[in-house]
VEXLOMI-571276 format. One line per 4 residues: number of its first residue (from 1); their letters; for each residue z, x, y of C-alpha. Coordinates in steps of 0.05 Angstrom, whole numbers, plus 5000, padded with zeros to 4 digits. Layout:
BEGIN
NUM) A) Z/X/Y  ...
This chain:
BEGIN
1) XXXX) 7482/6030/7687  7413/6030/7656  7381/5987/7708  7395/6014/7778
5) XXXX) 7357/5955/7808  7413/5912/7782  7465/5958/7813  7436/5943/7881
9) XXXX) 7445/5868/7868  7514/5876/7839  7546/5922/7889  7497/5922/7946
13) XXXX) 7514/5973/7998  7488/5934/8057  7502/5974/8120  7462/5940/8175
17) XXXX) 7488/5951/8245  7512/5891/8283  7554/5869/8343  7618/5836/8319
21) XXXX) 7614/5777/8364  7675/5737/8384  7633/5674/8394  7615/5622/8342
25) XXXX) 7567/5642/8287  7508/5596/8274  7529/5536/8233  7485/5476/8215
29) XXXX) 7507/5403/8212  7513/5405/8137  7563/5462/8140  7607/5425/8190
33) XXXX) 7604/5360/8151  7621/5391/8085  7679/5432/8111  7738/5407/8072
37) XXXX) 7810/5407/8096  7855/5449/8053  7921/5431/8087  7977/5448/8040
41) XXXX) 7935/5499/8001  7982/5553/8023  8056/5533/8023  8111/5553/8070
45) XXXX) 8132/5606/8020  8064/5640/8030  8044/5629/7957  7972/5608/7944
49) XXXX) 7960/5534/7931  7904/5494/7902  7852/5458/7945  7797/5468/7995
53) XXXX) 7727/5497/7994  7713/5572/7988  7646/5593/8018  7611/5657/7993
57) XXXX) 7562/5688/8040  7514/5737/8006  7451/5774/8020  7423/5774/7948
61) XXXX) 7413/5708/7912  7450/5698/7846  7385/5696/7808  7377/5684/7733
65) XXXX) 7443/5645/7729  7439/5645/7653  7490/5684/7613  7435/5713/7570
69) XXXX) 7397/5742/7630  7454/5769/7672  7470/5843/7674  7542/5845/7699
73) XXXX) 7603/5890/7697  7664/5854/7669  7628/5787/7669  7609/5790/7742
77) XXXX) 7641/5756/7802  7612/5688/7814  7585/5683/7741  7655/5691/7713
81) XXXX) 7676/5627/7747  7630/5589/7701  7621/5635/7641  7681/5656/7598
85) XXXX) 7670/5713/7549  7706/5741/7489  7744/5791/7533  7745/5801/7608
89) XXXX) 7771/5848/7661  7845/5846/7679  7848/5810/7746  7897/5856/7780
93) XXXX) 7893/5903/7840  7875/5976/7833  7879/6015/7768  7911/5958/7730
97) XXXX) 7847/5919/7741  7807/5970/7703  7837/5946/7637  7802/5900/7588
101) XXXX) 7841/5838/7566  7827/5778/7521  7790/5717/7548  7764/5667/7497
105) XXXX) 7792/5711/7442  7864/5718/7424  7862/5794/7429  7815/5852/7441
109) XXXX) 7788/5847/7370  7806/5878/7303  7763/5938/7285  7749/5964/7216
113) XXXX) 7773/6034/7201  7708/6066/7225  7699/6017/7284  7633/5991/7255
117) XXXX) 7660/5920/7244  7696/5881/7298  7730/5813/7285  7751/5764/7338
121) XXXX) 7792/5699/7333  7784/5645/7387  7843/5613/7423  7863/5541/7410
125) XXXX) 7842/5486/7458  7779/5517/7486  7730/5464/7515  7665/5458/7553
129) XXXX) 7656/5417/7617  7638/5356/7575  7703/5361/7534  7671/5384/7470
133) XXXX) 7704/5443/7433  7679/5514/7439  7665/5545/7371  7650/5614/7345
137) XXXX) 7580/5589/7326  7567/5576/7400  7584/5649/7416  7537/5672/7361
141) XXXX) 7482/5629/7387  7494/5650/7459  7487/5724/7438  7424/5710/7396
145) XXXX) 7388/5674/7452  7398/5737/7496  7349/5772/7447  7292/5723/7465
149) XXXX) 7238/5756/7507  7236/5698/7555  7311/5708/7571  7309/5784/7579
153) XXXX) 7348/5821/7633  7418/5827/7603  7454/5889/7580  7418/5923/7522
157) XXXX) 7479/5945/7482  7480/5889/7431  7407/5903/7415  7424/5975/7405
161) XXXX) 7490/5966/7368  7482/5907/7321  7451/5917/7253  7381/5889/7257
165) XXXX) 7386/5881/7331  7327/5926/7348  7278/5879/7312  7309/5811/7324
169) XXXX) 7267/5765/7369  7318/5711/7385  7330/5640/7357  7268/5609/7385
173) XXXX) 7225/5653/7340  7275/5668/7284  7316/5606/7271  7358/5636/7214
177) XXXX) 7394/5680/7265  7422/5750/7265  7457/5766/7200  7501/5820/7233
181) XXXX) 7539/5765/7270  7580/5724/7221  7620/5661/7234  7661/5646/7172
185) XXXX) 7696/5588/7207  7697/5553/7276  7746/5603/7306  7726/5670/7276
189) XXXX) 7667/5714/7294  7650/5781/7262  7603/5835/7288  7572/5888/7242
193) XXXX) 7548/5949/7280  7501/6004/7259  7548/6058/7284  7620/6066/7306
197) XXXX) 7634/6036/7375  7707/6040/7396  7691/6009/7464  7666/5943/7436
201) XXXX) 7722/5905/7473  7689/5929/7539  7620/5904/7516  7650/5838/7499
205) XXXX) 7662/5825/7573  7587/5820/7585  7561/5749/7597  7519/5753/7533
209) XXXX) 7584/5735/7495  7589/5668/7533  7587/5608/7486  7525/5565/7491
213) XXXX) 7521/5499/7453  7453/5499/7418  7442/5426/7429  7447/5436/7504
217) XXXX) 7401/5497/7507  7340/5484/7551  7311/5553/7548  7289/5583/7614
221) XXXX) 7313/5520/7649  7385/5529/7625  7402/5569/7688  7395/5505/7728
225) XXXX) 7456/5475/7694  7488/5521/7645  7545/5488/7606  7611/5514/7636
229) XXXX) 7666/5545/7594  7702/5568/7657  7742/5535/7712  7681/5513/7750
233) XXXX) 7617/5477/7734  7549/5482/7769  7532/5420/7809  7475/5451/7851
237) XXXX) 7429/5510/7839  7374/5514/7892  7317/5564/7899  7335/5608/7840
241) XXXX) 7406/5620/7861  7399/5619/7936  7449/5564/7939  7498/5549/7883
245) XXXX) 7553/5498/7890  7610/5497/7839  7663/5444/7828  7721/5440/7781
249) XXXX) 7710/5435/7707  7760/5381/7689  7766/5406/7617  7784/5478/7633
253) XXXX) 7857/5492/7619  7896/5547/7653  7938/5549/7589  7879/5583/7554
257) XXXX) 7861/5627/7613  7912/5675/7642  7861/5712/7686  7825/5661/7731
261) XXXX) 7870/5626/7782  7817/5577/7806  7853/5555/7869  7795/5524/7910
265) XXXX) 7768/5456/7890  7697/5475/7909  7658/5540/7917  7595/5541/7959
269) XXXX) 7552/5604/7948  7499/5615/8002  7453/5674/7994  7389/5704/8023
273) XXXX) 7427/5717/8089  7418/5777/8133  7475/5825/8124  7487/5828/8199
277) XXXX) 7493/5752/8201  7542/5753/8143  7588/5803/8176  7582/5766/8243
281) XXXX) 7602/5700/8212  7661/5731/8175  7686/5766/8236  7681/5705/8281
285) XXXX) 7714/5665/8224  7700/5596/8254  7695/5529/8219  7681/5535/8145
289) XXXX) 7670/5610/8154  7745/5619/8163  7749/5605/8088  7690/5651/8069
293) XXXX) 7681/5716/8032  7623/5760/8012  7613/5792/7944  7555/5837/7962
297) XXXX) 7554/5858/8035  7592/5919/8061  7611/5939/8131  7571/5997/8157
301) XXXX) 7592/6057/8201  7580/6022/8267  7614/5959/8244  7674/5997/8220
305) XXXX) 7681/6031/8288  7686/5962/8320  7732/5935/8267  7779/5995/8278
309) XXXX) 7792/5975/8349  7814/5905/8330  7878/5902/8290  7870/5828/8269
313) XXXX) 7800/5842/8245  7820/5906/8209  7872/5866/8172  7816/5825/8141
317) XXXX) 7779/5883/8110  7784/5893/8035  7776/5965/8009  7755/5980/7938
321) XXXX) 7727/6033/7892  7674/6020/7839  7655/6069/7785  7594/6099/7820
325) XXXX) 7568/6169/7834  7513/6192/7881  7485/6258/7860  7427/6309/7861
329) XXXX) 7386/6311/7796  7347/6369/7770  7288/6369/7722  7294/6436/7685
333) XXXX) 7222/6428/7660  7198/6440/7731  7201/6509/7762  7243/6538/7793
337) XXXX) 7296/6490/7768  7287/6516/7697  7330/6575/7720  7405/6556/7718
341) XXXX) 7418/6606/7774  7374/6566/7822  7410/6502/7803  7476/6537/7812
345) XXXX) 7454/6565/7880  7439/6495/7906  7506/6471/7878  7541/6524/7920
349) XXXX) 7498/6511/7982  7512/6437/7988  7552/6415/8049  7590/6354/8024
353) XXXX) 7622/6342/8093  7554/6331/8126  7531/6289/8066  7593/6244/8070
357) XXXX) 7579/6237/8145  7507/6218/8130  7533/6167/8081  7574/6133/8135
361) XXXX) 7635/6177/8140  7699/6186/8101  7716/6111/8105  7653/6095/8063
365) XXXX) 7646/6158/8018  7691/6206/7983  7664/6276/7965  7652/6288/7891
369) XXXX) 7651/6351/7848  7655/6313/7781  7602/6268/7752  7655/6217/7729
373) XXXX) 7688/6176/7783  7759/6196/7803  7794/6143/7763  7838/6151/7702
377) XXXX) 7801/6096/7666  7739/6138/7664  7779/6199/7640  7769/6236/7704
381) XXXX) 7785/6310/7695  7784/6350/7759  7736/6409/7762  7692/6446/7811
385) XXXX) 7649/6495/7774  7611/6516/7838  7662/6511/7894  7624/6501/7958
389) XXXX) 7684/6485/8000  7678/6432/8054  7614/6458/8085  7579/6498/8030
393) XXXX) 7580/6570/8009  7513/6597/8034  7533/6670/8017  7545/6655/7944
397) XXXX) 7481/6615/7941  7440/6673/7969  7472/6719/7918  7450/6675/7861
401) XXXX) 7380/6667/7889  7374/6743/7892  7396/6748/7820  7343/6696/7803
405) XXXX) 7289/6738/7837  7285/6698/7902  7315/6749/7950  7265/6728/8003
409) XXXX) 7285/6655/7997  7256/6595/7963  7216/6533/7982  7228/6468/7943
413) XXXX) 7213/6394/7950  7269/6341/7949  7247/6271/7930  7285/6212/7960
417) XXXX) 7280/6138/7973  7259/6111/8041  7308/6054/8033  7363/6055/8086
421) XXXX) 7417/6052/8033  7458/6112/8055  7455/6136/7983  7388/6164/7965
425) XXXX) 7358/6154/8034  7330/6200/8087  7399/6211/8120  7427/6243/8056
429) XXXX) 7363/6283/8043  7363/6310/8114  7436/6333/8106  7418/6370/8043
433) XXXX) 7358/6401/8076  7400/6429/8133  7454/6457/8087  7404/6492/8041
437) XXXX) 7368/6523/8099  7431/6565/8112  7424/6594/8043  7351/6612/8052
441) XXXX) 7323/6551/8017  7269/6514/8054  7269/6440/8033  7209/6396/8041
445) XXXX) 7225/6323/8040  7184/6272/8000  7204/6200/8016  7179/6145/7971
449) XXXX) 7182/6070/7978  7233/6035/7934  7190/6015/7875  7150/6079/7874
453) XXXX) 7215/6120/7879  7246/6083/7820  7183/6089/7778  7176/6163/7792
457) XXXX) 7246/6187/7780  7254/6145/7715  7188/6169/7685  7194/6228/7637
461) XXXX) 7122/6246/7654  7126/6239/7730  7198/6260/7744  7202/6310/7801
465) XXXX) 7243/6375/7796  7293/6358/7851  7313/6289/7874  7369/6242/7894
469) XXXX) 7399/6194/7843  7459/6150/7830  7494/6117/7771  7542/6059/7765
473) XXXX) 7589/6035/7710  7574/5980/7661  7649/5983/7649  7705/6031/7671
477) XXXX) 7697/6085/7618  7663/6151/7610  7617/6125/7555  7567/6084/7596
481) XXXX) 7569/6139/7647  7555/6201/7607  7516/6176/7547  7454/6148/7583
485) XXXX) 7449/6211/7627  7466/6266/7578  7455/6241/7506  7391/6274/7481
489) XXXX) 7376/6215/7435  7369/6170/7496  7312/6209/7526  7255/6160/7533
493) XXXX) 7185/6190/7536  7149/6126/7548  7190/6079/7589  7252/6081/7635
497) XXXX) 7286/6148/7624  7355/6163/7654  7369/6229/7620  7340/6265/7680
501) XXXX) 7360/6334/7658  7329/6324/7588  7393/6351/7558  7391/6347/7482
505) XXXX) 7449/6390/7461  7469/6375/7388  7542/6392/7405  7542/6342/7464
509) XXXX) 7509/6289/7421  7560/6300/7366  7619/6295/7414  7592/6229/7442
513) XXXX) 7590/6202/7370  7660/6227/7356  7688/6194/7419  7653/6129/7402
517) XXXX) 7694/6126/7338  7759/6123/7378  7789/6053/7387  7848/6080/7429
521) XXXX) 7815/6073/7498  7864/6119/7532  7851/6175/7481  7776/6163/7487
525) XXXX) 7781/6169/7563  7813/6239/7557  7755/6262/7512  7703/6234/7561
529) XXXX) 7735/6273/7617  7734/6337/7578  7661/6326/7560  7644/6314/7633
533) XXXX) 7674/6381/7651  7636/6416/7595  7569/6385/7615  7582/6402/7688
537) XXXX) 7575/6476/7672  7501/6465/7659  7489/6447/7733  7439/6393/7713
541) XXXX) 7467/6349/7770  7504/6362/7835  7555/6307/7846  7556/6290/7921
545) XXXX) 7601/6230/7934  7632/6166/7908  7622/6104/7952  7679/6063/7982
549) XXXX) 7669/5989/7993  7693/5956/8057  7683/5881/8061  7707/5829/8111
553) XXXX) 7737/5762/8090  7753/5699/8131  7820/5690/8165  7840/5631/8119
557) XXXX) 7827/5669/8054  7890/5688/8016  7910/5724/7952  7863/5784/7957
561) XXXX) 7854/5822/7892  7809/5883/7888  7807/5922/7824  7781/5989/7804
565) XXXX) 7735/5954/7755  7690/5920/7808  7714/5950/7873  7706/5885/7909
569) XXXX) 7745/5821/7922  7753/5778/7860  7733/5706/7877  7771/5680/7816
573) XXXX) 7836/5698/7849  7829/5675/7922  7859/5614/7955  7840/5583/8021
577) X) 7892/5564/8072
């Protein structure tokens, strides 16, 4: 996605080492006192039942709990318990979960012939937590307030796609609103776009399409108590999302919401915790922690080794795949990476086995030769233009270097992050350094602190020639994966630039436009896959691996659903025993 810092919040790959203690985890008096009996929540037939308190233990606070400010995929995890959107992700396991389905709307929207106008009709019986009706005007207002500078942070697509969006300043400054969003009646909303966008149903899952009643809007303070349209309402929001307590919204009706199961009576989200503490508490699974999950903390290599020796613990590990690729990026404006043969040589020399091991092993990383993740929803088309085998092809790399005039070898600098994230960190860089040495390429490592690293690689003026990068999906499609990285019109000279290879190929740009016209998402996916294969021949990136998410959950947590959209346990589906 366009803001990698948000990726780290959304799918944090926390891999701190810990000892999985069998003893009790730390638990304060308030925890013990508020632990609620959920007897009968799971019946004799094993089916999930309503009741009890679900605890969410996270490392990153759920900051900016305002639908305008959140940058989520599919509406987010905890946010989607409070915020309903026009469409949402299908709450099913695996590949079925990568589909978009209606939420507040009756369907995925009706496009005009050229996909520049999208019309939605709201379901009957939609209500807020106070019992008042949800209207199309509320959705229009909710979107418009996301344009206000003081509520920035959300996905930028509506600003890019809506006619007049680029100049609109939000309802606090421009009270007449955005003309490209029309509400002819209380149940109809129409969007007029400045270009064809066949994937608008995916965009409609973002929290910016959450209805907000204008009379209840308190500006930047709205995050304290946003008005719920979902199955839960906010009763506590402390320290900017460090602790959020949700209780049932009495006016939510399951008849209007086929996706959220909303089994627990109460959800207690506790954040700002050390990842080691989170995994220790989940493994011990005592007291209220028996009915606990995490939405942002993974098991690491050492933790998985311990889990693997305990069958009962291993049975409480959820495994998922999120659309995410870790890769080497080249800046062809910097020598010697302006020579395709040098980029190809490095592509051949890479040892993906050692890189996967550096990322935590095959349980946490899958080798990649394609930029798109290996999921049908993205249009994944298998290819390997520079086959390195399992451990690299040093001979082929030397051959190409010789053709490029570097028969005596080459010295280059690889820029990476000093963060211990097992993605762009020193472990990955060192594995690449060792592999390239076999091909006669001496790699000097340049480690940068997190902010400096991000500022450097996303600056068109400061971007290094050879560095580690990653990209995650705003939704499970090839569009938000390929366009920001390879569409020449998205090169940003002054600001955050993600087209690291500065590719500006008219044929590629045209194909992106043509695919965007397609409203048949399956047909569009096939075209994205073909485009990925075509761009891959340029060797502007070297795909390295796709991460795998392994997360513990408490022993009293039931009805586990992990989709290919988010790759993590969906809190809207779980029940507590």
